[in-house]
Structure formats: C-alpha cells, structure tokens
Wavefront OBJ file of the C-alpha trace (Angstrom):
o trace
v -42.576 -37.614 -47.737
v -45.432 -38.488 -50.136
v -44.541 -36.978 -53.430
v -46.755 -38.256 -56.147
v -48.847 -40.449 -53.878
v -52.431 -39.354 -55.043
v -54.727 -42.199 -54.582
v -57.359 -41.587 -52.067
v -57.116 -44.860 -49.629
v -60.490 -44.306 -48.066
v -59.611 -45.785 -44.818
v -59.293 -49.228 -45.997
v -56.246 -51.483 -46.243
v -55.011 -52.514 -49.844
v -57.003 -55.507 -50.068
v -60.615 -53.988 -48.733
v -59.845 -50.984 -51.244
v -59.254 -53.172 -54.042
v -62.243 -54.920 -53.721
v -64.285 -51.857 -52.616
v -63.064 -50.267 -56.168
v -63.672 -53.454 -58.153
v -67.381 -54.323 -56.661
v -68.233 -50.483 -57.278
v -66.423 -51.131 -61.216
v -68.610 -53.892 -61.536
v -71.826 -52.194 -60.654
v -71.128 -49.227 -62.817
v -70.574 -51.455 -65.626
v -73.817 -53.288 -64.837
v -76.226 -50.727 -64.053
v -74.388 -47.475 -65.870
v -74.994 -45.347 -62.815
v -74.523 -45.816 -58.927
v -75.062 -43.465 -56.125
v -72.086 -42.954 -53.607
v -70.093 -40.460 -51.855
v -67.835 -38.091 -53.591
v -64.622 -39.340 -52.114
v -65.657 -42.927 -53.496
v -66.514 -41.660 -56.931
v -63.452 -39.889 -57.809
v -61.335 -42.957 -56.478
v -63.580 -45.233 -58.596
v -63.167 -42.835 -61.598
v -59.224 -43.585 -61.114
v -59.791 -46.871 -60.961
v -62.227 -47.622 -63.554
v -61.421 -45.364 -66.525
v -58.292 -47.416 -67.531
v -60.204 -50.508 -67.179
v -63.129 -49.392 -69.660
v -60.305 -47.803 -71.968
v -58.823 -51.454 -72.251
v -62.156 -52.545 -73.722
v -61.692 -50.556 -77.014
v -59.371 -53.530 -77.992
v -61.227 -56.639 -78.058
v -58.825 -59.201 -77.691
v -58.045 -62.300 -75.449
v -55.127 -60.652 -73.486
v -57.167 -57.392 -72.580
v -60.121 -59.657 -71.530
v -57.984 -61.455 -69.249
v -56.356 -58.270 -67.947
v -59.785 -56.976 -67.389
v -60.956 -60.046 -65.756
v -58.140 -59.924 -63.382
v -59.159 -56.617 -61.701
v -63.099 -57.260 -61.880
v -63.527 -61.248 -61.535
v -66.910 -61.122 -62.802
v -67.565 -62.756 -66.315
v -70.926 -61.008 -66.695
v -69.387 -57.475 -66.063
v -66.551 -58.187 -68.503
v -69.062 -59.460 -71.149
v -71.081 -56.610 -70.831
v -68.074 -54.163 -71.020
v -66.458 -55.506 -74.187
v -69.859 -55.966 -76.051
v -72.210 -53.015 -74.836
v -69.846 -50.192 -73.701
v -67.119 -50.844 -75.843
v -69.237 -50.099 -78.755
v -70.423 -46.725 -77.387
v -66.966 -45.754 -76.467
v -64.942 -46.633 -79.350
v -64.517 -42.984 -80.677
v -64.380 -41.611 -77.031
v -60.804 -40.532 -76.438
v -61.375 -40.649 -72.701
v -63.485 -39.540 -70.248
v -65.909 -42.336 -69.753
v -67.601 -41.030 -66.450
v -69.529 -38.446 -65.251
v -69.509 -37.418 -61.651
v -72.679 -35.155 -60.605
v -72.983 -33.859 -57.118
v -76.573 -34.541 -55.141
v -75.658 -32.626 -51.822
v -75.024 -33.889 -48.372
v -76.248 -37.006 -46.849
v -78.697 -36.801 -43.849
v -77.114 -39.039 -41.330
v -73.248 -38.140 -41.348
v -73.335 -35.001 -43.733
v -71.285 -36.793 -46.078
v -71.154 -35.216 -49.715
v -72.697 -37.165 -52.278
v -73.257 -37.681 -56.008
v -73.674 -40.073 -58.404
v -71.209 -41.619 -61.223
v -72.391 -42.847 -64.480
v -71.104 -43.713 -67.525
v -71.194 -40.606 -70.318
v -73.035 -42.448 -73.305
v -75.499 -43.913 -71.058
v -77.210 -40.907 -69.937
v -80.365 -40.565 -72.013
v -81.727 -37.271 -70.542
v -78.255 -35.343 -71.431
v -78.024 -36.970 -74.725
v -81.486 -35.949 -75.783
v -80.792 -32.181 -74.824
v -77.497 -32.311 -76.987
v -79.420 -33.576 -79.756
v -82.181 -30.951 -79.320
v -79.761 -28.091 -79.113
v -78.318 -29.097 -82.314
v -81.725 -28.808 -84.437
v -82.792 -25.544 -85.607
v -86.262 -24.772 -85.713
v -88.280 -22.495 -87.674
v -91.266 -20.593 -86.920
v -94.193 -20.504 -89.025
v -97.759 -18.584 -88.463
v -101.010 -20.538 -88.002
v -102.574 -18.266 -90.647
v -100.523 -20.218 -93.509
v -100.782 -23.595 -92.098
v -104.532 -23.206 -91.698
v -104.603 -21.465 -95.257
v -102.881 -24.336 -96.609
v -105.065 -27.038 -95.047
v -108.076 -25.040 -95.923
v -107.579 -24.426 -99.437
v -107.502 -28.263 -100.774
v -110.937 -28.881 -98.714
v -112.293 -25.755 -100.473
v -111.231 -26.991 -103.983
v -112.614 -30.597 -103.557
v -116.204 -29.503 -103.683
v -116.102 -27.390 -106.641
v -114.270 -29.961 -108.562
v -117.106 -32.077 -107.999
v -119.792 -29.834 -109.107
v -117.894 -29.140 -112.235
v -117.871 -32.995 -113.234
v -121.740 -33.239 -112.659
l 1 2 3 4 5 6 7 8 9 10 11 12 13 14 15 16 17 18 19 20 21 22 23 24 25 26 27 28 29 30 31 32 33 34 35 36 37 38 39 40 41 42 43 44 45 46 47 48 49 50 51 52 53 54 55 56 57 58 59 60 61 62 63 64 65 66 67 68 69 70 71 72 73 74 75 76 77 78 79 80 81 82 83 84 85 86 87 88 89 90 91 92 93 94 95 96 97 98 99 100 101 102 103 104 105 106 107 108 109 110 111 112 113 114 115 116 117 118 119 120 121 122 123 124 125 126 127 128 129 130 131 132 133 134 135 136 137 138 139 140 141 142 143 144 145 146 147 148 149 150 151 152 153 154 155 156 157 158 159 160
C-alpha cells in the first residue's frame, strides 16, 4: 500500500529526482520565474518552499542546511540576502503556478512557476486597486487655470 506517499517521482530515480529539483530551485531563485511542465512545477513547489522558508532566519546553521540541498553559493547568497527581505512577513505560499496551456510537441500541460513577491505586473494591479480616485470635471480644472492668468494682466494695468 502507498499510504501517505504523495511525492511525484517524475519517472526518475532518487538521485536524478533530487538533482532535477535542486537545479530547478536554483533557477527559480536566480531568475524568479521559470517555465516548465505542470507536474514538475507542483513537485518543485513542495521541494522549494521549505528551503525558502529556511531563509527567514539568517544563521550559519540554516545557510548550511540550504547549501546541502542546493550546492550553489550564488543561489544561497541570493536567497538569504534578496529574497529573505521580501518574504520576511509572509507566512507561507512563496510561489505561484500559472498555467499556460499545452505544449505543441507532446501536448504536456505547461505553466510557469514564480516567486510571489517578484511579479511586478501583479503587484502593480494590487496597488492600483487599493487607491481610490475621484472624478473631477474638466470645466472646474480649466477655470482654475484660466483665472490666475486673467488676474495677472489686470494687476499689471493697476500698477501702471
């Protein structure tokens, strides 16, 4: 029976699966978004989120644990310096999967997985929805700009 064995092995043996997920996690950390299949993205999310969560506490022990998974100094440095600042107040859910349709060659479901705090387009739409705009008529704006211009010549004539 396979009770509580939820990991998708992606048709790979353990060493190959670990290497694949580590390389994809490094690419995700360095590029903030990667394009892949849906099955790999879901497996990557399960693998990468605990590693990203470990970066909240910048200690030597947590750096060594993350380095044992990733084996890439540049990715570990990027994770602890840049990404940790943005995820400091987020309780979880550091990645987002957006489906993009099926691949042309083999009809595999494709998507891109990205770090949530690094998508500028979605952050801009969230910020613009929060702000409220008031409507102003053009007549009042035109009258306000015309009035000071009309007063200036009258003051000059009075001074003469």
